[in-house]
C-alpha positions as CSV (number, residue, x, y, z in Angstrom):
1,X,-0.7,0.4,-22.6
2,X,1.4,-2.7,-21.3
3,X,0.2,-5.7,-20.0
4,X,3.6,-7.0,-17.2
5,X,4.1,-10.8,-17.1
6,X,6.6,-11.9,-14.2
7,X,7.4,-15.2,-13.8
8,X,9.6,-16.0,-11.2
9,X,12.0,-13.2,-11.0
10,X,14.6,-13.2,-8.7
11,X,17.2,-10.7,-7.4
12,X,20.4,-11.7,-6.0
13,X,23.7,-9.4,-4.7
14,X,26.4,-12.2,-3.6
15,X,25.0,-14.7,-1.2
16,X,21.7,-12.0,-0.2
17,X,18.8,-13.1,-1.9
18,X,16.8,-10.1,-1.9
19,X,13.8,-10.6,-4.4
20,X,12.4,-13.8,-4.2
21,X,10.9,-16.1,-6.9
22,X,8.2,-13.0,-7.8
23,X,4.9,-14.5,-10.1
24,X,3.1,-11.4,-11.1
25,X,0.9,-10.1,-13.5
26,X,-0.1,-6.8,-13.8
27,X,-3.0,-6.3,-16.5
28,X,-3.1,-3.4,-19.7
29,X,-4.2,0.0,-17.6
30,X,-4.6,-1.4,-14.2
31,X,-3.0,0.3,-11.4
32,X,-0.8,-1.3,-9.5
33,X,1.2,-0.8,-5.5
34,X,4.1,-1.8,-4.0
35,X,4.0,-1.4,-0.7
36,X,5.8,-2.6,2.6
37,X,8.1,-1.8,5.0
38,X,11.7,0.0,4.4
39,X,14.3,-2.3,2.7
40,X,11.3,-5.0,1.5
41,X,12.3,-4.8,-2.0
42,X,9.6,-2.9,-3.3
43,X,11.9,0.3,-4.9
44,X,14.3,-3.2,-6.4
45,X,11.2,-4.8,-7.7
46,X,10.6,-1.8,-9.5
47,X,14.1,-1.1,-10.9
48,X,13.8,-4.1,-12.2
49,X,11.2,-3.7,-14.5
50,X,12.6,-0.4,-15.5
51,X,15.5,-2.2,-16.4
52,X,18.0,0.0,-13.9
53,X,18.4,-3.4,-12.4
54,X,19.3,-6.7,-13.6
55,X,16.9,-9.3,-13.3
56,X,19.0,-12.6,-11.7
57,X,16.2,-15.4,-12.4
58,X,13.0,-15.6,-13.9
59,X,11.6,-13.7,-16.9
60,X,9.8,-10.3,-17.4
61,X,7.0,-9.9,-20.0
62,X,6.1,-6.8,-21.7
63,X,3.4,-7.4,-23.9
64,X,4.4,-10.6,-24.8
65,X,7.7,-10.4,-25.1
66,X,10.5,-11.0,-23.3
67,X,12.1,-8.3,-21.9
68,X,15.1,-9.0,-19.5
69,X,18.0,-8.1,-21.8
70,X,16.1,-4.8,-23.4
71,X,18.2,-1.6,-22.7
72,X,15.8,0.6,-20.5
73,X,14.7,3.3,-22.7
74,X,13.9,0.5,-25.4
75,X,11.0,-1.1,-23.1
76,X,8.5,1.8,-23.2
77,X,8.1,2.5,-19.6
78,X,9.4,6.0,-17.7
79,X,9.7,6.2,-14.4
80,X,9.1,9.4,-12.4
81,X,11.6,8.9,-8.9
82,X,11.6,10.2,-5.2
83,X,13.9,13.3,-6.2
84,X,12.3,16.1,-8.9
85,X,15.9,15.8,-10.6
86,X,15.0,19.1,-12.9
87,X,17.2,21.4,-14.6
88,X,17.5,24.4,-12.7
89,X,18.4,26.6,-15.6
90,X,16.0,25.3,-17.4
91,X,11.9,26.5,-18.1
92,X,9.3,24.1,-17.0
93,X,8.5,23.7,-20.8
94,X,12.1,23.2,-21.7
95,X,12.2,20.4,-18.7
96,X,9.3,18.4,-19.7
97,X,10.7,18.3,-23.3
98,X,14.4,17.9,-23.2
99,X,14.4,14.2,-23.6
100,X,12.8,14.2,-26.8
101,X,14.6,17.3,-27.8
102,X,17.6,14.7,-27.0
103,X,16.4,11.9,-28.8
104,X,15.8,14.8,-32.1
105,X,12.4,15.5,-32.0
106,X,11.4,18.1,-34.3
107,X,10.4,21.4,-31.8
108,X,7.2,22.1,-33.2
109,X,6.6,18.2,-32.1
110,X,7.8,18.7,-28.7
111,X,6.0,21.9,-28.0
112,X,2.7,20.1,-29.1
113,X,3.6,17.6,-26.8
114,X,4.9,19.9,-23.7
115,X,1.3,22.1,-24.1
116,X,-0.6,18.4,-24.1
117,X,0.8,17.0,-20.8
118,X,0.5,20.4,-19.4
119,X,-2.9,21.1,-20.0
120,X,-3.5,17.3,-18.2
121,X,-1.4,18.4,-15.0
122,X,-2.3,21.7,-15.2
123,X,1.3,23.6,-15.8
124,X,-0.1,26.1,-18.9
125,X,0.4,29.3,-16.4
126,X,3.8,28.3,-15.4
127,X,5.9,26.9,-18.6
128,X,7.9,29.9,-19.1
129,X,8.9,29.5,-14.8
130,X,12.0,27.8,-13.9
131,X,12.1,25.3,-11.0
132,X,12.7,27.5,-7.8
133,X,9.7,29.4,-8.6
134,X,7.2,26.7,-8.4
135,X,5.9,24.7,-5.6
136,X,6.6,21.6,-4.3
137,X,3.3,19.5,-5.5
138,X,4.2,21.6,-9.0
139,X,7.9,20.3,-9.7
140,X,6.6,16.7,-8.9
141,X,4.0,17.6,-11.5
142,X,6.6,18.6,-13.9
143,X,8.7,15.3,-13.3
144,X,5.7,13.4,-14.1
145,X,5.3,16.1,-17.3
146,X,8.7,15.1,-18.4
147,X,7.6,11.3,-18.2
148,X,4.0,11.8,-20.0
149,X,5.7,13.9,-23.6
150,X,7.5,10.3,-24.6
151,X,4.3,8.4,-24.1
152,X,5.2,5.3,-22.9
153,X,3.8,2.1,-22.2
154,X,3.2,2.4,-18.6
155,X,4.5,4.7,-15.6
156,X,6.9,3.5,-12.8
157,X,6.6,5.7,-9.9
158,X,9.3,5.2,-6.9
159,X,7.6,6.9,-3.8
160,X,7.3,10.3,-5.6
161,X,5.3,12.3,-2.9
162,X,7.8,11.5,-0.1
163,X,9.3,14.8,-0.3
164,X,6.0,16.7,-0.1
165,X,4.2,17.9,2.8
166,X,1.1,15.9,4.6
167,X,-1.5,18.1,2.7
168,X,-0.1,18.6,-0.4
169,X,1.0,14.4,-0.5
170,X,-3.3,14.2,0.1
171,X,-4.0,16.6,-3.3
172,X,-0.9,14.4,-5.2
173,X,-2.4,11.3,-4.3
174,X,-5.9,12.7,-5.7
175,X,-4.5,14.4,-8.8
176,X,-2.3,10.8,-9.5
177,X,-5.5,8.6,-10.0
178,X,-7.1,11.7,-11.9
179,X,-3.8,11.2,-14.2
180,X,-4.3,7.6,-14.0
181,X,-8.3,7.9,-15.6
182,X,-7.2,10.2,-17.9
183,X,-4.2,8.6,-19.5
184,X,-6.1,5.0,-18.9
185,X,-2.3,4.0,-18.5
186,X,-0.6,0.5,-17.0
187,X,0.7,2.4,-13.6
188,X,3.1,0.7,-11.0
189,X,3.6,2.7,-8.1
190,X,5.9,2.3,-5.0
191,X,4.9,3.5,-1.5
192,X,5.8,2.4,2.2
193,X,2.9,4.3,3.6
194,X,0.0,2.0,3.0
195,X,-2.6,4.5,3.3
196,X,-1.4,5.7,-0.1
197,X,-1.5,2.3,-0.8
198,X,-5.5,2.0,0.1
199,X,-6.7,5.2,-1.4
200,X,-4.6,4.8,-4.8
201,X,-4.4,1.0,-6.5
202,X,-6.6,-1.4,-8.2
203,X,-4.7,-4.0,-6.6
204,X,-1.5,-3.8,-4.2
205,X,0.8,-6.0,-3.7
206,X,2.0,-6.4,-0.5
207,X,6.1,-7.3,0.0
208,X,8.4,-8.4,3.3
209,X,12.0,-9.1,2.5
210,X,11.8,-10.2,-1.0
211,X,8.5,-12.1,-0.9
212,X,5.2,-11.4,-2.2
213,X,3.1,-11.8,0.7
214,X,-0.1,-11.2,-1.0
215,X,-2.2,-9.8,-4.1
216,X,-5.3,-8.0,-3.9
217,X,-7.7,-5.3,-4.1
218,X,-7.3,-2.6,-1.0
219,X,-10.6,-4.2,0.4
220,X,-9.2,-7.8,0.2
221,X,-6.4,-7.3,2.2
222,X,-8.1,-5.2,4.4
223,X,-10.7,-7.3,4.9
224,X,-9.2,-11.1,4.2
225,X,-5.5,-10.8,5.2
226,X,-3.5,-13.6,4.3
227,X,-1.7,-13.6,7.2
228,X,-0.2,-11.6,10.5
229,X,1.9,-9.6,8.8
230,X,-0.8,-8.3,6.3
231,X,-3.0,-7.7,9.3
232,X,-1.1,-6.1,11.1
233,X,0.6,-4.0,8.2
234,X,-2.2,-2.7,6.1
235,X,-4.9,-0.7,8.4
236,X,-4.0,2.4,10.1
237,X,-4.3,1.6,13.4
238,X,-3.6,-1.4,12.9
239,X,-5.4,-4.8,13.5
240,X,-5.7,-6.2,17.2
241,X,-4.7,-9.0,17.7
242,X,-4.9,-11.6,20.7
243,X,-3.4,-14.6,21.8
244,X,-5.4,-18.1,22.9
245,X,-5.8,-21.9,22.3
246,X,-9.0,-22.9,21.0
247,X,-10.8,-24.6,24.1
248,X,-14.4,-25.8,22.9
249,X,-16.9,-26.0,19.8
250,X,-19.2,-23.9,20.4
251,X,-22.1,-22.5,18.6
252,X,-20.9,-23.1,15.5
253,X,-17.2,-21.6,16.2
254,X,-14.9,-22.4,18.8
255,X,-14.6,-21.3,22.9
256,X,-11.1,-19.4,22.2
257,X,-9.3,-18.8,25.7
258,X,-7.4,-15.6,26.4
259,X,-4.3,-14.8,28.4
260,X,-5.9,-13.9,32.2
261,X,-8.6,-16.4,32.0
262,X,-10.7,-14.8,29.7
263,X,-13.1,-16.7,26.9
264,X,-14.7,-15.4,23.6
265,X,-17.3,-17.2,21.8
266,X,-15.4,-16.5,17.6
267,X,-16.6,-18.3,14.6
268,X,-15.0,-20.6,13.2
269,X,-15.2,-23.4,10.3
270,X,-16.1,-27.0,11.0
271,X,-12.7,-28.9,11.7
272,X,-10.6,-26.2,10.9
273,X,-9.2,-26.0,14.8
274,X,-8.0,-28.7,17.0
275,X,-8.7,-28.3,20.2
276,X,-6.1,-26.8,22.4
277,X,-4.0,-25.4,19.5
278,X,-2.7,-22.3,19.7
279,X,-4.5,-19.5,18.0
280,X,-4.4,-15.8,17.2
281,X,-7.6,-13.4,17.2
282,X,-7.3,-10.0,14.9
283,X,-10.1,-7.4,15.0
284,X,-10.0,-3.8,13.4
285,X,-10.5,-1.1,15.9
286,X,-13.9,0.1,14.4
287,X,-15.1,-3.2,15.5
288,X,-14.6,-3.1,18.9
289,X,-17.4,-1.1,20.9
290,X,-17.4,0.7,24.8
291,X,-19.9,-2.0,26.5
292,X,-21.5,-1.8,29.9
293,X,-20.1,-5.5,30.1
294,X,-17.8,-7.3,27.6
295,X,-15.0,-9.9,27.6
296,X,-12.4,-7.4,26.9
297,X,-11.7,-4.0,29.3
298,X,-9.1,-2.4,31.1
299,X,-7.9,1.2,31.7
300,X,-7.8,4.2,29.3
301,X,-3.9,5.2,28.5
302,X,-4.4,7.8,25.8
303,X,-7.4,9.7,23.7
304,X,-7.0,11.3,19.9
305,X,-9.3,13.1,19.1
306,X,-9.3,13.1,15.2
307,X,-12.6,14.8,14.8
308,X,-14.8,12.6,12.9
309,X,-13.2,10.1,15.1
310,X,-11.3,9.2,18.4
311,X,-8.9,6.5,18.9
312,X,-9.0,5.7,22.3
313,X,-5.6,3.0,23.8
314,X,-6.6,0.7,26.6
315,X,-4.3,-1.3,28.4
316,X,-5.7,-4.7,29.7
317,X,-4.8,-6.5,32.5
318,X,-1.7,-8.6,30.6
319,X,-0.3,-5.2,29.4
320,X,-0.9,-5.4,26.0
321,X,-2.9,-2.3,24.4
322,X,-6.5,-2.5,22.8
323,X,-7.1,0.5,20.3
324,X,-11.0,1.2,19.7
325,X,-12.0,3.3,17.0
326,X,-15.0,5.5,17.9
327,X,-17.5,8.1,17.7
328,X,-18.8,8.0,20.9
329,X,-19.0,11.3,22.6
330,X,-19.2,9.6,26.1
331,X,-16.8,11.9,28.5
332,X,-14.0,8.9,28.7
333,X,-11.3,10.2,30.0
334,X,-7.5,8.6,30.8
335,X,-7.3,6.3,33.7
336,X,-11.0,5.6,33.3
337,X,-11.8,1.4,33.6
338,X,-13.8,0.7,30.3
339,X,-15.5,-2.3,29.0
340,X,-15.1,-3.4,25.2
341,X,-17.5,-6.0,23.3
342,X,-16.3,-7.1,19.9
343,X,-18.3,-7.9,16.8
344,X,-17.9,-11.4,16.2
345,X,-19.0,-11.4,12.8
346,X,-16.1,-9.2,11.8
347,X,-12.8,-11.2,13.3
348,X,-10.1,-13.0,11.9
349,X,-8.0,-16.2,13.2
350,X,-5.1,-17.1,12.6
351,X,-2.6,-20.6,13.4
352,X,0.4,-20.4,15.1
353,X,2.2,-20.1,11.6
354,X,0.5,-16.6,11.6
355,X,-1.5,-17.7,8.5
356,X,-5.3,-17.2,8.0
357,X,-8.1,-19.9,9.2
358,X,-10.7,-18.0,8.8
359,X,-12.5,-14.7,8.3
360,X,-15.7,-13.6,9.7
361,X,-15.6,-10.5,7.7
362,X,-17.7,-10.9,4.4
363,X,-16.5,-10.3,1.0
């Protein structure tokens, strides 16, 4: 399998810098997800690894060999695209074995590899069918099977589930994770969906405007985001943010003055925060609770009942929205006034530049 190293890898289009000096190592057999908003450069970076985009600066190293000038078909990597791109006149078996046929592989060997891939992907029963006779999930598995038969060092997935409906996406996420376990292969997966990233990855690479904001395990990014961008992007619903100023030291932390004159006591490392400095406090919706008397509150605007949990969208007096995740069965109605308490052991603090100062959440 493959170990990939990206050393100060960059991509320029005329005067536009699409990828900015990416430094990243992907270990052998690791499942790494590139995630970020549309236009952040994640697909461009994947295509540079595949050899479909030229690397303008820096080095790509695959298993100790500099790969910048190696043609795509010689890098030992197989790419699965968003579009299935199956030949409509060919059967599933013919689609899966087509690249091997073009490479001059013997028919018996092609059949053996196609059968092996079909067993892994549970396509045994549909090998004689044509693509129009398959479901969306089956078509995507055929596209993956086409990559598996090549026995690559690693797999590159460019938003492969975006054409599927919600239920199939969930099913295919599980199947891809199992496939990774079965093949013990290096996999790099691109998505704009942070839920996919959280549920599938060994590590996540968060990209923003061509820059790597943070690399870490899903829980590292969720609990200890490096900055406001990661904190707001990872997690659904997103983290709640409150603007304020450091007022004074208090009980091993600081008193944080919020808009409207409210004050919160929050943990902070000694000497990390200068008095009067602007700060942003972040806290996840599940770490807020309805209370008889709390430092936060407002009027319930929208209620989302999701079965296992309920999301409350509360308009606070400053005009902002506070999101509370709860399983509370209390009969809260839209328009009701509520008081909200927070868990101080679960807050994050960010400085005026948006960088994390501290996380009370444990590792």
